[in-house]
C-alpha positions in Angstrom: 39.0 3.8 8.6 37.4 6.2 6.1 36.5 3.4 3.7 34.8 1.5 6.5 32.8 4.6 7.5 31.6 5.1 4.0 30.5 1.5 3.7 28.7 1.7 7.0 26.8 4.8 6.0 26.0 3.3 2.6 24.6 0.1 4.3 22.5 2.2 6.7 21.1 4.3 3.8 20.2 1.1 1.9 18.5 -0.4 4.9 16.5 2.7 5.7 15.5 3.0 2.0 14.3 -0.6 2.0 12.2 -0.1 5.1 10.4 2.9 3.6 9.8 1.1 0.3 8.3 -1.8 2.2 5.6 0.4 3.8 4.8 2.2 0.5 2.9 -0.3 -1.5 0.9 2.3 -3.4 -2.3 1.7 -5.4 -1.2 -1.8 -6.5 -1.0 -3.0 -2.9 -4.3 -1.5 -1.9 -6.1 -3.1 -4.9 -4.4 -6.4 -4.4 -5.1 -6.6 -0.7 -8.7 -5.5 -1.1 -9.3 -8.1 -3.8 -7.8 -10.8 -1.7 -9.9 -9.8 1.3 -13.1 -10.4 -0.7 -12.1 -14.0 -1.2 -11.4 -14.4 2.5 -14.9 -13.4 3.5 -17.3 -16.0 5.0 -19.7 -17.8 2.8 -22.7 -15.6 3.7 -20.9 -12.4 2.6 -18.8 -13.5 -0.3 -21.6 -13.6 -2.9 -22.5 -9.9 -2.5 -18.9 -8.6 -2.4 -17.8 -10.9 -5.2 -20.5 -9.4 -7.5 -19.1 -5.9 -6.7 -15.4 -6.8 -6.5 -14.4 -4.4 -9.4 -16.1 -1.4 -7.7 -14.6 -2.2 -4.3 -11.2 -2.8 -5.7 -11.1 0.5 -7.6 -12.5 2.4 -4.6 -9.7 1.1 -2.4 -7.3 3.8 -3.7 -9.7 6.7 -3.4 -8.3 7.9 0.0 -4.8 8.0 -1.4 -5.9 9.9 -4.5 -7.6 12.4 -2.3 -4.6 12.7 -0.1 -1.9 13.0 -2.7 -3.5 14.2 -5.9 -5.8 16.9 -4.6 -3.9 17.5 -1.4 -6.8 17.0 0.9 -5.5 17.9 4.3 -8.3 16.2 6.2 -7.6 12.8 4.6 -4.3 12.3 6.5 
């Protein structure tokens, strides 16, 4: 009984940890999604955004930097 309870709690902890990690993609995820979004734009827009893709990609993480690095309370 005790062994089964411990296994159940461990499985629950692993599942909950996996869910939180799935939502926390960090700066890599922001950059990757932003870069992919530029390539998904219509023909009329892609030329301008493609020419500025590096600036846009690096700027995708600025809100997170403000929120976590300088503890900006307004950003949340």
